[in-house]
C-alpha positions in Angstrom: -12.5 -2.6 -118.4 -15.9 -3.9 -119.2 -18.0 -1.6 -121.3 -21.7 -2.2 -122.3 -21.9 -4.8 -125.1 -25.6 -4.7 -125.9 -29.1 -4.7 -124.4 -31.6 -7.4 -125.0 -35.1 -8.2 -124.0 -35.4 -10.4 -120.9 -37.5 -12.9 -123.0 -34.6 -13.7 -125.3 -34.4 -17.4 -124.9 -32.3 -20.3 -126.2 -35.3 -21.7 -128.1 -34.8 -18.9 -130.6 -32.1 -21.1 -132.0 -34.9 -23.4 -133.2 -36.8 -20.5 -134.8 -39.2 -19.9 -131.9 -39.5 -16.6 -130.0 -41.2 -15.4 -126.9 -43.1 -12.1 -127.1 -41.1 -9.2 -125.7 -41.3 -8.7 -122.0 -40.5 -5.0 -122.0 -37.7 -5.6 -119.5 -34.2 -4.8 -120.8 -31.1 -6.7 -119.8 -27.7 -5.1 -120.2 -24.7 -7.4 -121.0 -21.1 -6.1 -120.4 -18.0 -7.5 -122.0 -14.5 -7.6 -120.3 -12.0 -6.4 -122.9 -9.2 -8.2 -121.2 -10.6 -11.8 -121.1 -13.9 -11.8 -123.0 -16.1 -12.6 -120.0 -19.6 -11.3 -120.6 -22.1 -10.7 -117.8 -25.5 -9.2 -116.9 -24.9 -7.5 -113.5 -28.6 -6.5 -113.0 -29.7 -10.1 -112.9 -26.6 -11.3 -111.2 -27.7 -9.0 -108.3 -31.1 -10.7 -107.9 -32.1 -12.6 -104.8 -32.8 -16.4 -104.9 -36.5 -15.5 -104.7 -36.3 -13.3 -107.8 -34.6 -16.1 -109.8 -37.2 -18.6 -108.7 -40.1 -16.2 -109.6 -38.8 -14.9 -112.9 -36.6 -17.6 -114.4 -36.8 -21.0 -112.6 -40.6 -21.0 -112.5 -43.2 -23.3 -114.0 -42.5 -22.1 -117.5 -38.8 -23.1 -117.4 -39.4 -26.7 -118.6 -41.0 -25.4 -121.8 -38.0 -23.2 -122.4 -35.5 -26.0 -121.8 -37.3 -29.4 -122.2 -34.1 -31.4 -122.2 -33.5 -30.2 -118.6 -36.0 -32.7 -117.2 -34.6 -36.0 -118.3 -32.8 -36.1 -121.7 -29.8 -34.1 -120.6 -29.1 -35.7 -117.2 -29.5 -39.2 -118.7 -27.2 -38.4 -121.6 -24.6 -36.9 -119.3 -24.9 -39.8 -116.9 -24.1 -42.2 -119.8 -21.2 -39.9 -120.9 -19.7 -39.9 -117.4 -20.2 -43.7 -116.9 -18.7 -44.5 -120.4 -15.8 -42.1 -119.8 -14.5 -44.2 -117.0 -15.2 -47.5 -118.7 -16.5 -49.4 -115.7 -13.9 -48.0 -113.2 -16.1 -45.1 -112.0 -17.4 -47.2 -109.1 -14.1 -46.6 -107.5 -14.6 -42.9 -107.4 -16.5 -40.6 -105.1 -18.6 -38.3 -107.3 -20.7 -35.2 -106.8 -23.0 -33.6 -109.4 -23.0 -29.9 -108.7 -26.1 -28.1 -109.9 -27.8 -31.4 -110.3 -31.4 -30.2 -110.2 -33.7 -33.2 -109.4 -30.7 -35.5 -108.9 -31.5 -37.7 -111.9 -27.9 -37.8 -113.2 -26.6 -38.9 -109.8 -29.4 -41.4 -109.3 -28.6 -43.0 -112.7 -25.0 -43.4 -111.7 -25.8 -44.9 -108.4 -28.0 -47.5 -110.2 -24.8 -48.4 -112.1 -22.8 -48.8 -108.9 -21.3 -45.4 -108.5 -20.8 -43.6 -105.1 -22.6 -40.5 -106.4 -24.4 -37.6 -104.8 -26.2 -34.5 -106.1 -26.2 -30.9 -104.9 -28.0 -27.9 -106.3 -28.0 -24.5 -104.6 -31.5 -23.8 -105.8 -32.8 -27.1 -104.6 -30.8 -27.8 -101.5 -31.5 -24.5 -99.8 -29.8 -24.3 -96.4 -27.1 -26.8 -97.3 -23.5 -25.5 -97.4 -21.8 -27.1 -100.3 -18.4 -26.7 -98.7 -19.5 -29.0 -95.8 -20.2 -31.9 -98.1 -16.7 -33.3 -98.1 -14.4 -33.8 -101.0 -14.7 -35.8 -104.2 -12.6 -37.5 -106.8 -14.9 -36.2 -109.5 -17.2 -33.2 -109.5 -19.4 -32.6 -112.5 -21.2 -29.4 -113.3 -23.2 -29.6 -116.5 -24.8 -26.4 -117.8 -24.1 -24.6 -114.5 -21.4 -22.0 -115.2 -23.6 -19.8 -117.4 -26.3 -19.6 -114.8 -24.3 -18.5 -111.7 -24.7 -15.0 -110.5 -21.3 -15.1 -108.7 -18.6 -17.0 -110.4 -16.2 -16.6 -107.5 -18.6 -18.4 -105.2 -19.0 -21.2 -107.7 -15.3 -21.6 -108.1 -14.7 -21.5 -104.3 -17.3 -24.3 -104.0 -15.8 -26.4 -106.6 -12.3 -25.9 -105.2 -13.5 -27.0 -101.8 -15.3 -30.0 -103.1 -12.6 -31.4 -105.4 -9.8 -33.3 -103.9 -6.2 -32.1 -104.7 -5.8 -34.9 -107.3 -9.5 -34.7 -108.4 -11.2 -33.4 -111.5 -14.0 -31.0 -112.3 -15.8 -32.0 -115.5 -18.2 -29.3 -116.7 -20.1 -27.9 -119.6 -20.7 -24.4 -120.8 -20.5 -23.1 -124.4 -17.6 -20.8 -124.9 -18.3 -17.5 -126.7 -15.1 -17.5 -128.9 -15.8 -15.6 -132.1 -19.4 -14.7 -131.0 -19.0 -11.5 -129.1 -17.4 -8.1 -130.0 -18.0 -4.5 -129.2 -20.1 -2.9 -131.9 -21.8 -6.2 -132.8 -25.4 -6.9 -131.8 -25.8 -9.6 -129.2 -27.6 -12.2 -131.3 -25.7 -15.3 -130.1 -28.4 -17.8 -129.1 -26.6 -18.8 -125.9 -26.9 -15.3 -124.5 -30.4 -15.8 -123.3 -31.5 -14.2 -120.0 -34.9 -16.0 -119.9 -32.9 -19.2 -119.6 -30.8 -17.7 -116.8 -27.7 -17.4 -119.0 -26.1 -14.4 -117.3 -22.4 -15.4 -117.1 -20.9 -16.1 -120.5 -17.3 -17.4 -120.8 -14.6 -17.3 -123.5 -11.9 -19.8 -123.5 -9.5 -17.1 -122.1 -11.9 -16.1 -119.3 -12.4 -19.8 -118.3 -8.6 -20.2 -118.2 -8.1 -17.2 -116.1 -10.9 -17.9 -113.6 -9.6 -21.5 -113.1 -6.0 -20.4 -112.9 -7.0 -18.3 -109.9 -7.7 -21.5 -108.1 -4.6 -23.3 -109.3 -6.6 -25.3 -111.9 -5.8 -25.9 -115.5 -8.4 -26.2 -118.3 -8.6 -28.9 -120.9 -11.5 -28.4 -123.4 -12.9 -31.5 -125.0 -15.2 -29.4 -127.3 -16.6 -25.9 -127.4 -19.0 -26.9 -124.7 -17.3 -29.6 -122.5 -14.3 -29.0 -120.4 -12.4 -30.4 -117.4 -10.3 -28.6 -114.8 -7.7 -30.1 -112.6 -4.4 -29.5 -111.0 -2.8 -32.4 -112.8 -4.6 -33.4 -116.0 -5.2 -37.2 -115.9 -4.1 -39.4 -118.8 -7.6 -40.7 -119.4 -8.9 -37.2 -120.2 -7.5 -37.4 -123.7 -9.9 -40.2 -124.5 -13.1 -38.5 -123.4 -15.7 -37.9 -126.1 -18.4 -35.3 -125.0 -22.1 -36.2 -125.4 -23.4 -35.2 -128.8 -26.4 -33.4 -127.4 -24.5 -31.1 -125.1 -23.8 -28.4 -127.7 -27.4 -27.5 -127.8 -28.1 -27.6 -124.1 -29.8 -24.6 -122.5 
């Protein structure tokens, strides 16, 4: 059961966390909340075509709404990934899923990694499931943007080797969402493309459907694997990730 949680203006953006607001667009976005697992979603936008996303969300204004997207976040995340493996990452085959311009992957390649980037909005016409399999798949600030979670998980399941790891970030909604409460949480921002919002329970259930177990390093950084590697306990998430859009 997933009743209506609240309706917000399309121009609700993450930058409101910094005290800045966009003028109202006049377009209302309805968010629904699963009472069983806490998954929150905006079906009207989830049904958009790729062209609608490009025109209304991932357009020329997007950088001003998420300035860290261009270089700060991919560079910070590249350092995090490289440091996490303490010089042994060069032995892994890595894919950055939802990698945008490919800066994270390029940074790792410059450090000796076998790293590639894939983004469904950039690599149009490329089938992710034909890219082969990888020891490590990263997906930073991707989950909240996807219109179809099942497609995302099928991609990740196909890309990750049986003994591989998916390292990803998305801010969980625990304690933020409840029926009868206004949707003021900053991360619930349609103008940034945040249309799929996960609780810890919903992440656990989605991943369990693919035989994967979740280990959360923070409220924003997680890994999923069939067998949790010992090195995972020593990972420290990048400090800037909690405010990523």
